[in-house]
DSSP file (Angstrom, degrees, kcal/mol; ACC not computed):
  #  RESIDUE AA STRUCTURE BP1 BP2  ACC     N-H-->O    O-->H-N    N-H-->O    O-->H-N    TCO  KAPPA ALPHA  PHI   PSI    X-CA   Y-CA   Z-CA
    1    1 A X              0   0    0      0, 0.0     2,-0.7     0, 0.0     0, 0.0   0.000 360.0 360.0 360.0 123.4    0.0   47.8  170.9
    2    2 A X        -     0   0    0      2,-0.0     2,-0.2     0, 0.0     0, 0.0  -0.805 360.0-177.5-112.7  90.3    2.0   50.8  169.8
    3    3 A X        -     0   0    0     -2,-0.7     2,-0.2     1,-0.0     3,-0.0  -0.582  18.0-135.3 -88.1 148.0   -0.3   53.3  168.1
    4    4 A X    >>  -     0   0    0     -2,-0.2     3,-1.4     1,-0.1     4,-0.8  -0.635  26.4-107.5 -96.2 159.4    1.0   56.5  166.6
    5    5 A X  H >> S+     0   0    0      1,-0.3     3,-1.3    -2,-0.2     4,-1.0   0.896 119.6  60.6 -52.5 -43.2   -0.5   59.9  167.1
    6    6 A X  H 34 S+     0   0    0      1,-0.3     4,-0.5     2,-0.2    -1,-0.3   0.774  95.5  62.0 -62.2 -24.2   -1.8   59.9  163.5
    7    7 A X  H X4 S+     0   0    0     -3,-1.4     3,-0.7     1,-0.2    -1,-0.3   0.852 101.9  52.0 -65.2 -34.1   -3.8   56.8  164.4
    8    8 A X  H X< S+     0   0    0     -3,-1.3     3,-1.5    -4,-0.8    -1,-0.2   0.761  94.4  70.6 -73.7 -25.9   -5.8   58.8  166.9
    9    9 A X  T 3< S+     0   0    0     -4,-1.0    -1,-0.2     1,-0.3    -2,-0.2   0.726  99.6  48.0 -65.2 -20.5   -6.6   61.5  164.4
   10   10 A X  T <  S+     0   0    0     -3,-0.7     2,-0.4    -4,-0.5    -1,-0.3   0.351  80.3 118.8-101.2   5.2   -9.0   59.1  162.6
   11   11 A X    <   -     0   0    0     -3,-1.5     3,-0.4     1,-0.2    22,-0.1  -0.630  58.7-148.5 -72.3 124.7  -10.8   58.0  165.8
   12   12 A X  S    S+     0   0    0     -2,-0.4     2,-0.8     1,-0.3     3,-0.2   0.788  95.6  50.9 -65.8 -30.3  -14.4   58.9  165.4
   13   13 A X        +     0   0    0      1,-0.2    -1,-0.3    -3,-0.0    20,-0.2  -0.565  67.9 160.2-107.0  67.1  -14.7   59.4  169.2
   14   14 A X        +     0   0    0     -2,-0.8    19,-2.5    -3,-0.4     2,-0.5   0.859  65.6  47.9 -62.8 -38.5  -11.7   61.6  169.6
   15   15 A X  E    S-A   32   0A   0     17,-0.3     2,-0.5    -3,-0.2    17,-0.3  -0.919  73.0-167.2-106.5 124.6  -12.9   63.0  173.0
   16   16 A X  E     -A   31   0A   0     15,-3.6    15,-2.6    -2,-0.5     2,-0.6  -0.908  10.1-151.6-110.7 132.8  -14.1   60.5  175.6
   17   17 A X  E     -A   30   0A   0     -2,-0.5     2,-0.4    13,-0.2    13,-0.3  -0.920  23.9-178.9-100.1 124.2  -16.0   61.5  178.6
   18   18 A X  E     -A   29   0A   0     11,-2.7    11,-2.6    -2,-0.6     2,-0.4  -0.925  28.6-121.7-127.3 147.3  -15.4   59.0  181.4
   19   19 A X  E     +A   28   0A   0     -2,-0.4     2,-0.3     9,-0.2     9,-0.3  -0.735  37.8 173.6 -86.3 132.0  -16.7   58.7  185.0
   20   20 A X  E     -A   27   0A   0      7,-3.3     7,-3.0    -2,-0.4     2,-0.6  -0.907  31.2-126.8-134.7 162.1  -13.8   58.7  187.6
   21   21 A X  E     -A   26   0A   0     -2,-0.3     2,-0.5     5,-0.2    34,-0.3  -0.962  25.9-173.6-114.9 123.2  -13.7   58.8  191.4
   22   22 A X  E >  S-A   25   0A   0      3,-3.2     3,-2.1    -2,-0.6    30,-0.1  -0.970  72.7 -19.2-120.3 120.0  -11.5   61.6  192.7
   23   23 A X  T 3  S-     0   0    0     -2,-0.5    -1,-0.2     1,-0.3     3,-0.1   0.894 130.5 -50.3  46.9  45.7  -11.0   61.6  196.5
   24   24 A X  T 3  S+     0   0    0      1,-0.2     2,-0.5    -3,-0.1    -1,-0.3   0.485 118.1 110.7  79.0   4.0  -14.0   59.4  197.0
   25   25 A X  E <   -A   22   0A   0     -3,-2.1    -3,-3.2     0, 0.0     2,-0.3  -0.939  65.2-128.6-116.7 134.5  -16.3   61.6  194.8
   26   26 A X  E     +A   21   0A   0     -2,-0.5     2,-0.3    -5,-0.2    -5,-0.2  -0.616  41.9 149.2 -80.4 132.9  -17.7   60.6  191.5
   27   27 A X  E     -A   20   0A   0     -7,-3.0    -7,-3.3    -2,-0.3     2,-0.4  -0.891  38.8-115.0-149.0 176.9  -17.2   63.1  188.6
   28   28 A X  E     -A   19   0A   0     -2,-0.3     2,-0.4    -9,-0.3    -9,-0.2  -0.928  20.1-164.1-125.1 149.3  -16.7   62.9  184.9
   29   29 A X  E     -A   18   0A   0    -11,-2.6   -11,-2.7    -2,-0.4     2,-0.5  -0.999   8.8-150.0-134.1 130.6  -13.6   64.0  182.8
   30   30 A X  E     +A   17   0A   0     -2,-0.4     2,-0.3   -13,-0.3   -13,-0.2  -0.908  31.0 152.9-107.3 126.1  -13.5   64.6  179.1
   31   31 A X  E     -A   16   0A   0    -15,-2.6   -15,-3.6    -2,-0.5     2,-0.1  -0.978  48.7 -92.5-144.9 154.1  -10.1   63.8  177.4
   32   32 A X  E >>  -A   15   0A   0     -2,-0.3     4,-1.9   -17,-0.3     3,-0.8  -0.423  41.9-112.0 -61.6 147.1   -8.9   62.8  174.0
   33   33 A X  H 3> S+     0   0    0    -19,-2.5     4,-2.6     1,-0.3     5,-0.2   0.896 116.9  56.8 -53.9 -43.8   -8.6   59.1  173.5
   34   34 A X  H 3> S+     0   0    0    -20,-0.2     4,-2.2     1,-0.2    -1,-0.3   0.883 107.2  47.9 -55.5 -39.3   -4.7   59.4  173.3
   35   35 A X  H <> S+     0   0    0     -3,-0.8     4,-2.6     2,-0.2    -1,-0.2   0.882 110.2  50.6 -69.1 -40.4   -4.6   61.1  176.7
   36   36 A X  H  X S+     0   0    0     -4,-1.9     4,-2.2     2,-0.2    -2,-0.2   0.917 112.1  49.1 -60.1 -43.7   -6.8   58.4  178.3
   37   37 A X  H  X S+     0   0    0     -4,-2.6     4,-1.7     2,-0.2    -2,-0.2   0.913 114.3  43.7 -65.5 -44.5   -4.5   55.7  176.8
   38   38 A X  H  X S+     0   0    0     -4,-2.2     4,-2.4    -5,-0.2    -2,-0.2   0.882 112.0  52.9 -69.1 -40.3   -1.3   57.3  178.1
   39   39 A X  H  X S+     0   0    0     -4,-2.6     4,-2.3     2,-0.2    -2,-0.2   0.912 108.5  51.1 -56.1 -48.3   -2.8   58.1  181.4
   40   40 A X  H  X S+     0   0    0     -4,-2.2     4,-2.4     1,-0.2    -2,-0.2   0.880 111.2  48.2 -56.5 -44.1   -3.8   54.4  181.7
   41   41 A X  H  X S+     0   0    0     -4,-1.7     4,-2.4     2,-0.2    -2,-0.2   0.878 110.2  51.0 -68.3 -37.8   -0.2   53.4  180.9
   42   42 A X  H  X S+     0   0    0     -4,-2.4     4,-1.6     2,-0.2    -2,-0.2   0.903 109.8  49.7 -66.4 -39.6    1.3   55.8  183.3
   43   43 A X  H  <>S+     0   0    0     -4,-2.3     5,-2.2     2,-0.2     3,-0.4   0.953 111.6  49.0 -64.0 -48.2   -0.9   54.5  186.1
   44   44 A X  H ><5S+     0   0    0     -4,-2.4     3,-1.8     1,-0.3    -2,-0.2   0.908 108.0  54.3 -52.2 -45.0    0.0   50.9  185.3
   45   45 A X  H 3<5S+     0   0    0     -4,-2.4    -1,-0.3     1,-0.3    -2,-0.2   0.850 112.1  44.8 -61.2 -34.7    3.7   51.8  185.3
   46   46 A X  T 3<5S-     0   0    0     -4,-1.6    -1,-0.3    -3,-0.4    -2,-0.2   0.284 113.3-117.4 -91.4   8.3    3.2   53.2  188.8
   47   47 A X  T < 5S+     0   0    0     -3,-1.8     2,-0.3     1,-0.2    -3,-0.2   0.882  75.1 119.8  53.4  45.1    1.2   50.3  190.1
   48   48 A X      < -     0   0    0     -5,-2.2    -1,-0.2    -6,-0.1     2,-0.2  -0.895  67.2-107.3-131.3 162.4   -1.9   52.5  190.7
   49   49 A X     >  -     0   0    0     -2,-0.3     4,-2.4     1,-0.1     5,-0.2  -0.517  35.0-112.3 -77.2 155.5   -5.4   52.6  189.4
   50   50 A X  H  > S+     0   0    0      1,-0.2     4,-2.5     2,-0.2     5,-0.2   0.929 121.6  52.5 -54.2 -45.9   -6.4   55.4  187.0
   51   51 A X  H  > S+     0   0    0      2,-0.2     4,-2.3     1,-0.2   -28,-0.3   0.869 107.4  51.6 -61.8 -39.5   -8.6   56.8  189.8
   52   52 A X  H  > S+     0   0    0      2,-0.2     4,-2.3     1,-0.2    -1,-0.2   0.943 112.9  44.7 -57.4 -50.9   -5.6   56.8  192.2
   53   53 A X  H  X S+     0   0    0     -4,-2.4     4,-2.2     2,-0.2    -2,-0.2   0.875 112.3  51.5 -66.8 -36.5   -3.4   58.7  189.8
   54   54 A X  H  X S+     0   0    0     -4,-2.5     4,-3.3    -5,-0.2    -1,-0.2   0.931 108.4  52.8 -58.8 -49.3   -6.2   61.1  188.9
   55   55 A X  H  X S+     0   0    0     -4,-2.3     4,-1.8   -34,-0.3    -2,-0.2   0.929 109.4  48.9 -56.4 -49.5   -6.7   61.8  192.7
   56   56 A X  H  X S+     0   0    0     -4,-2.3     4,-0.8     1,-0.2     3,-0.3   0.935 112.9  46.3 -58.9 -47.9   -3.0   62.6  193.1
   57   57 A X  H >< S+     0   0    0     -4,-2.2     3,-1.3     1,-0.2     4,-0.3   0.926 109.6  55.3 -60.8 -43.7   -3.0   64.9  190.2
   58   58 A X  H >< S+     0   0    0     -4,-3.3     3,-1.2     1,-0.3    -1,-0.2   0.804  97.2  63.4 -56.3 -34.5   -6.1   66.6  191.4
   59   59 A X  H 3< S+     0   0    0     -4,-1.8    -1,-0.3    -3,-0.3    -2,-0.2   0.774 111.5  38.5 -58.9 -28.1   -4.5   67.3  194.8
   60   60 A X  T << S+     0   0    0     -3,-1.3     2,-0.3    -4,-0.8    -1,-0.3   0.397  94.4 110.8-103.7   2.7   -2.0   69.5  192.9
   61   61 A X    <   +     0   0    0     -3,-1.2     4,-0.1    -4,-0.3    -3,-0.0  -0.616  36.4 177.2 -88.6 132.2   -4.5   71.0  190.4
   62   62 A X  S    S+     0   0    0     -2,-0.3    -1,-0.1     2,-0.1     2,-0.1   0.435  71.7  11.2-110.1  -3.6   -5.5   74.6  190.6
   63   63 A X  S    S+     0   0    0      1,-0.2     2,-0.3     2,-0.0    -2,-0.1  -0.212 114.5   4.1-137.9-134.8   -7.7   74.8  187.6
   64   64 A X     >  -     0   0    0      1,-0.2     4,-2.5    -2,-0.1    -1,-0.2  -0.491  50.5-148.1 -67.3 127.8   -9.3   72.4  185.2
   65   65 A X  H  > S+     0   0    0     -2,-0.3     4,-2.7     2,-0.2     5,-0.3   0.926  99.9  54.2 -63.5 -46.0   -8.8   68.7  186.0
   66   66 A X  H  > S+     0   0    0      1,-0.2     4,-2.1     2,-0.2    -1,-0.2   0.929 110.6  45.5 -55.9 -44.8   -8.9   67.9  182.2
   67   67 A X  H  > S+     0   0    0      1,-0.2     4,-2.4     2,-0.2    -1,-0.2   0.929 111.5  52.0 -66.4 -43.7   -6.1   70.4  181.5
   68   68 A X  H  X S+     0   0    0     -4,-2.5     4,-2.4     1,-0.2    -2,-0.2   0.907 109.3  50.5 -58.8 -41.0   -4.1   69.2  184.5
   69   69 A X  H  X S+     0   0    0     -4,-2.7     4,-2.1     2,-0.2    -1,-0.2   0.863 110.8  48.8 -67.2 -36.6   -4.3   65.5  183.3
   70   70 A X  H  X S+     0   0    0     -4,-2.1     4,-2.3    -5,-0.3    -2,-0.2   0.947 112.8  47.4 -66.1 -45.5   -3.2   66.6  179.8
   71   71 A X  H  X S+     0   0    0     -4,-2.4     4,-2.5     2,-0.2    -2,-0.2   0.908 111.7  50.9 -60.8 -45.7   -0.2   68.5  181.2
   72   72 A X  H  X S+     0   0    0     -4,-2.4     4,-1.3     2,-0.2    -1,-0.2   0.934 111.4  48.2 -59.9 -47.9    0.7   65.5  183.5
   73   73 A X  H >X S+     0   0    0     -4,-2.1     4,-1.1     1,-0.2     3,-0.6   0.932 112.7  48.0 -57.3 -51.0    0.6   63.2  180.5
   74   74 A X  H 3< S+     0   0    0     -4,-2.3     4,-0.3     1,-0.2     3,-0.3   0.847 112.3  49.2 -60.1 -39.3    2.8   65.5  178.4
   75   75 A X  H 3< S+     0   0    0     -4,-2.5    -1,-0.2     1,-0.2    -2,-0.2   0.727 121.0  35.4 -74.3 -21.0    5.3   66.0  181.3
   76   76 A X  H X< S+     0   0    0     -4,-1.3     3,-2.1    -3,-0.6     4,-0.2   0.374  82.9 103.3-114.0  -0.1    5.6   62.3  181.8
   77   77 A X  G >< S+     0   0    0     -4,-1.1     3,-1.7     1,-0.3    -1,-0.1   0.824  76.0  62.0 -58.3 -31.7    5.3   60.8  178.3
   78   78 A X  G 3  S+     0   0    0     -4,-0.3    -1,-0.3     1,-0.3    -2,-0.1   0.662  93.4  65.0 -73.3  -8.8    9.0   60.2  178.1
   79   79 A X  G <         0   0    0     -3,-2.1    -1,-0.3     1,-0.2    -2,-0.2   0.498 360.0 360.0 -85.6  -5.7    8.8   57.8  181.0
   80   80 A X    <         0   0    0     -3,-1.7    -1,-0.2    -4,-0.2    -2,-0.1   0.470 360.0 360.0 -83.3 360.0    6.6   55.4  179.0
């Protein structure tokens, strides 16, 4: 399914809070739906679970995990 950015603008639940496991610790992360979808696609492309990918990103994160995930998606979107 190839959704456009404008399709996400009409999503009533634009920001989704999800539970994830980062380095063995359960936490929650709030991201816009489009970022969750692209993060999931990047994880699949790398043959990793979303939790594994988030853990890797978190290991290099110096601030907000949500912000780091958004930046990661934006930096890697061209690889999808």
